[in-house]
N, C-alpha and C positions, 0 to 999 in steps of 0.2 A: 162213799166217795169212789168214783170210778178212776181207774189207773189210766195214764196217758197212752195214746196209741203208739205202737212201736214205730220208730223211724226206719225208713227203707234206705239201705246202703247199696249203692251200685258201684261196681268196679269199672272205672273208665276204660273204655276200649282204645287201643292205640290205632292210629291211622296207617293204612297201607299205601297211601298215595306217594309219600316220599320214597319208601323203599322200591315201589314199582318204577318210579322215574329213574332212580339210581341204577336199578337192574337193567333197564332199557339202555341207559347211557353206557353201562359197563359192557353189555353185549355188542353195542356198536363199536366200541374201542377194541374189543376182543377180535372182531372181524377184521379190523385194520391191522392189528398185530399179527394175525394169521395170514395176512396178505390176501384174504378173500375179497377185500375191497381196498383199492389203493388210497393212500392218505390224501392225495389231492382230490380224489372223488369223494372221499368221506368228508373232507372240509367243505366241498361244494354242496353235498346233500344236506349236511347239518345246517349250513347257511340258509338253505331254502326251506327246510322242513322242521326247524327247531320249535316253531309254535305248536306242532303236534304233541310235543311233550307236555306243554301247558294244557292242551285239550285233554290228554290222557289223565293228567293229574286232577283236573277239574271233574272229569267223568267219575274217577274213583271216589273223590270226595262227595259227589252227588249221590252215588250208590250208598256210601256209608251213611250219609245223612238220612236217606230214605229208610235204611235198615234200622237205624237208631230210633227213629220215630215209630216204626212198626213194633219194635220190641219195648217201647216205652222207656227208653233210657236216654240220658242227656246226649245231645249231639257232640261229636268229637271236635268240631270246630277246625280252624286252620292251624293255630298254634304258632309259636315263635319260630320253630324249625321250618314250618311251611312258608312263612314270610321270607326267611333268609333264602330258602331254596328258590322261591319265585324270583327274588331280586337278582340272585346270581345267574339264574337261567336266562332271564331277560337281558341282563348286561352282556353275558357271553354270546347269546344269540345275536343281539344287535351288532356286536363287534365282529362276529364271523360273517354276518350279512354284508357289512361295510367292507370287510376284507375281500369277500368274494367279488364285489362289484368294483373293487379298485383295479386299475390297470397295472398289474405287476410286470407285464412285459415292458411297458414304458419305463417303470422304475429300474428294471434290469439294464435297459439301454442307457439311461441317464447316469446310473451309478456304476456302469461297467462291471456288473456282477456276472461272471462267467460260470461260477459253480452252481450246482443244483441244490446245495445245502441239505443233503440227506433226503432229497425228494420234496422239499418244500415247494419248489416251483415245478416239479414234475421230472420225468426222465428224459434223457437226451437221445435223439435219433439223428443219424446222418444220411444224407441223400446227395446224389450227384446227377448232373444233367449237362447236356451240350446242345447249343443251338447255333445255327449258321444262317447268314442272310447276305445277299449281295450288297456291296458297299460301293456306290458310284464315286468317281473322282470328283473332288470339290465339295464333298459332304463333310460336315463337322459332326463329331460325336459328343453327346451329352449323357452322362451316367448319373443316375439317382439311386441312392441306397441308404436305408435307415441304419443298418448295422452290418459290418463286414468289411474285409480288406478288398482293395481293388488293385490289380496289377495289370498294366498295359504293356504288351510286347508287340514288336513289329513282325510282319510277314508280308510277302509279295503278292499274295492272292488278292483279287479284287472283291473281297467280301470280308465280313466280320464274323469272327468265331468267339463264342463265349462259353467257357467251362465254369459251371456253377458247383461249388462245394457248400452244401447247406447243412446247418445244425438246427434242429427243431426240438423244443422242449414241450412235452405233452404228458398227459396222464398215462397213456398206453399207446401201443403201436398203431391201433386202428385210428385213434385220434390224430397221431402224428402223420399218418398217410393222408388224412383229410386236410391237415394244415399244409402239408407239402403241396398238395394239388391246388390249394388256394393261394399259394405264394410263388407260383411259377413266374420267372422274369418275362417281361414282354418288351417288344421293340416296336416303336412307332416312328414314322418319318413325316416331317412337315417341311416342305421346301427343301432347303439344303442342310437341315439339321435332323439327325437321327437320334432319338432318345431311347436309351436302354434303362429300364426301370427294374431294379432288383425285386420290387414288390414285396419286401419283407414285412410290410405293415398290413398285409392283406388278410391276416388271421386274427384280428381283434387283439386280445390281450395275451396271446401266446407268443413266447419269445422265439424269434427266428433270426439267424445270422447267416448271410450268404456271402461267401468269399468268391469274387469274380476274377477269373483269368481271361483277359480280353486280348485277342489277336487282331491287329488292325494295320492297314497300310500306313506307312510312316509319315506321309504328308498331311494327314488329317489333323485339324485342330481338335483338342480334347478338353472338355469341361467336366469335372467330377465333383459331385456334391454328396457328402456322407454325413450322417449324424454322429456316427462313431465308427472308426476303422482306419487302418493305415493305407496309404496310397503310395504306389511305386510306379515310376515311368522311366524309360531309358531309350536313348537313341531316337527320339522323335525329331521330326523336321518342322512341325507346325507349332502353334502356340499351345501352352498348357495353362489351364485355370483350375484351381482346386478350392473347395470350401468344406472344411471338415473339422472333426475333433479326433486327432490321432496324428501319428508321425507321417510326414510327407518327404519322399525321396525322389529327386529328379536329377538325372545325369545325362550328359551328352545330348543336349537339346539345342536344336538350331534356331528355335523361335523364342518368343518371350515366355516368361514363367510368372504367373500371378498366383500367390498362395495366401489364403485367408484361413486362420486357425482360431478355434475356440480353446484349444489347449493341445500341445504336442510339440515334437521336435521337427526342425527343418534341416534338410541336407540337400544342397544343390551344388553341382560341380560340372565344369566344362559346358557352360551355357553361352551360346553365341549372341543371344538377345539380352533384354533387360530382365532383372529379377525383382519382383515386388512382393514383400511379405508384410502382412498386417494382422492384428488381433492379439490374442494372448498366447505367447510363444515361450517354450521352455528353451532347450539348447538350440543354438543356431550355428550351422556350419555351411559357409558359402565360399566357393573358390573357383578360380579360372573363369571369370565372367568377362566377355568381350563388351557387353553393354554396361548399363548402370544398375546399381543395387539401391533399392529404396526400401527402407524398413520403418515401420511406424506401429505404435501400440504399446502393450505391456510385455516386456521381455524379462524372463527369469533365466536362471542358470548361467551358462557361459556362451559367449558369442565369439566365433572364430571366422574372420574374413581374410581372404588372401587373393592377390592378383586380380584386382578389379580395374578394368581398363578405362571405363568411362565415368568414374566417380561413385561416391557413396553418400547417401542421404539417410540419416537416422534420427528418428524423433520418438521420444517417450516422455512420460511425466517428469522425468528427472534429467534427461540429457538431450541436447540438440547437437548434431554433428553433420557437417558437410565437408567433403574433400574432393578434389578434382580427380585424383588417381591414386590407387594403392598398388604399388609395385611389389611390396613385401607382404607382411602379415599384420593383422590387428586382432588382439585378444582383449575382450572386455568382460569383467565380472562386476558384482555389486559394488565393490570398493576399489577396483583397480582397472586401469586401461593402459595397455602396452601396444605400441605399434612401431614399425620400422619401414623405411623406404616409402615415405609419404610424399606425394606431389601436391602442392597447394595450387590455388588458394584453399585453405582449410580453416574452418571456424568450428570451435568446440566450446560449448557452454554446458557445465554440469555442476554437481555439488557433492561433497563428501566422497571424493574419488581421488586416489593417487594416479597421476598421469605421467607416463614415461614414453616420450617420443624420440625415436632415433632416426637419423639420416633424413631430416626434413628439408625438402626443396620447395621453392615458391613461398608465397606469403602464408602467414599463420597467425590466427587470433585465438587465444584461450581465455576463457572466463571460468574460474573455479573457486570453490569455497570449502574450507576444512579438508584440504588434501595437499599432498606433495605434488609439485610440478617440476619435472625434469625434461629438458628439451636439448637435444644435440643437433645442431645444424648440419645439413649436408651441402652438397654442391648447389650452386645457383640459388642461394638463400634469398628470399624476398623480404618484404617488410614483416617484422615480427612484433606482435603486441600480446602481452600476457598480463592478466589481472588476476591476482590470487589473494586469498584471505586466510589467516590463521594457520599457516604452515610454511615450510621452506620452498622457495622458488630458486631453481638452478638452471642456468643456460650455459651451453658450451658452444662457443663461436669460433670461426676460423682464426687461426693464430695471426695471419697476415691480413685479415679483413677481406674486402673493405666493408665497413658498416659504420653507422652513426648511432650512438646509444644515449638514452635518457632513462634513468631508473630512480624510483622513489619507494621508500618503505617507512611505515609508521610503527614505532615500537619494535624495530628490528634492526639488524646490522646489514651493511652492504660490504662484500669483499670482492676484489677484482684481481685477476692475474694479468691484466693489460696495463702497462705503465701509463699509457695515454688517457686512461679513464680516471678522472679525478673524483674523489669521494669527499663529501663534506657533511657535517652534522649540524642540525638546528633543532634544539629542544628534543622532542621525542621522535624526530624524523631524521632520516639520512637521505642524501641525494647523490647521484653519480651521473656524470655526463662526459662526453668525449667522442672521438672518432678514431678508427683504426683504418689506415689506408686512405685513399682518396674517394670521396663520394660513397656509393654503396647504399644498401637498404637501411631503413629506419628501424631501430630496435627500441621498443618502449616497454619497460618493466615496472609494474606497480604491485606492491604487496602491503597488506594491512595486518599488523601483528605477526610478522614473520620475516625471516632473513632472506636476502637476495644474494646469490652467489654467481659471479660471472667468471666462467672458466674458459681456458683455451682448449680447443677441441682435441689437442694431443694429450691433455691431462686426464687423470683418473677422476671418477666421480667422488665427490666428498661424502655423499650419502651412502650408507651401506646398502647393498642390493637387497631387494625384497625376497623373502623366502618363497619357495615354490608353492603354488596353490594346492591345498589339500584336495584329495579325491572326494567328490560330492555326488549325490544322486542327481539324476537329470531334472526332476521337478518336485516342487519349486525349491530353490536353494535359500538357505538362511544367510544373512550377511557373514562373510568369513571373518575370522579373528586374525587380522594381519598385525604386523608389528606396530608398536607405538613409537611415534617420532617425538622426541622431547628436546626442548631447548630452554633458555632462560625466559622465554616469553610465553610458553604454553605447552600443553600436552594434548595430543589428539589420539583417541582410541577408536578404531574402526570396528565397533561392535553395536552399531545401531545408534550410538550416542557419541557426541563430540563434546569434550570438556575443555574449556579454555580458561586458563588462570590469568587473572589480571591483578597486578599489584599484590601478589601473595595470597591474601585471604579471599579476595573477590574472585568469583568464577562464573562463567556463563556456559549454559548447556544448549547445544543445538542437536536436533534429531532429524533423521531422514527415514524414508520408507524403506525397510529392509527388503532385500531380495531383488529389487528391480534394477535395471541397468540405466 
């Protein structure tokens, strides 16, 4: 009986494809760490040529397969480690390719990212340039810039002068010089309009910011459009129009001012014409305006108005306000409005806001919900109508009149310091009526679930003064935590939610959009 043939045992050879690819990747990253290749360039080249690693891996596996067949040994195959390597290589490669094709410059512009993040976006290089061109009388200037501040100053020369301070983000200096040459500002004239284009978007996805200092004859009308950047103008005699994302400051302007913001602060002072502001605005400071102030949009932060000669118009998702003249100051925040030296007719409609008006002349109408209303009449008081809900209403009227008053409250009390004002009760309501002096304006007061206090103007306020507003950042503000006003009818908290107690256990909640005016 013959013995069985001996079995052949082969030692399986290990593949060199994986180590070869890892060594190649390690060498590439070593060159980056040794600064022989910049990281932005390395990212770019890897995004383009990562399939070469798959080709090298496949070539090594093919050679190994051929050698195994020649030596008569089993083929080494791909293996689980090879599958994992291929999957990760493909995923990372496709991710880097998508990243390289993404417009990072646009992302930096939209997100306002000024840092270089350790070279992620490249290195920063700065350049300066100056251009001059004749500027004929009667010509208007239009400025267009994607990114950068714009400052307009006056001079008496019959020409325009532009000083450019540019910041370029690039992989190296040679590339930065090329980007600089591609983003030189240009000037074109069509009819009576000269257009200055900062041309910051002329270098594809490279980040370019150009700050412009413009010297211009004072009578020219100016229109400035920027995607991101602050704008400053002073001592202009023509009209000013801006459309931007950034702070806008206009002072000592003889013409009209029109400001449209996607986000930023507004400061305007000593304006002879009208001031119009719209968009999404953070802090607003406007004063000494001979014309009219018109405000519309979404307003956050604090609003400060003072000395507006031809009226104020304000419209937001929460508040509507019109008044004929502002001789004093008006300060408005999310949960508070204070003003003094107001000349009517004035109409104010809002919600969840404490209102404090001092020295009111002319007619006044106020509609408010979930907030205190305090009004102190001044000289020449006109008709007064106040409708409030769920908080205290207080008016301070001239001691000797003249005026005629009618007041009504539901689930509240009426108190009066005028002997001629008669108060009577009927179920859950109280009424007051009467006159002081002969004739005079009509005073109509209505409150639902809150007290009505009728005071003489020489008396002190019954309500305690509100605490000073806390210091807050300019954008955007959260609703402030003001004091709680409590009586036997309800409790109001200005923290984004209003809680009203009815009949002890029952309560009702009202909410409002925090942060807006």
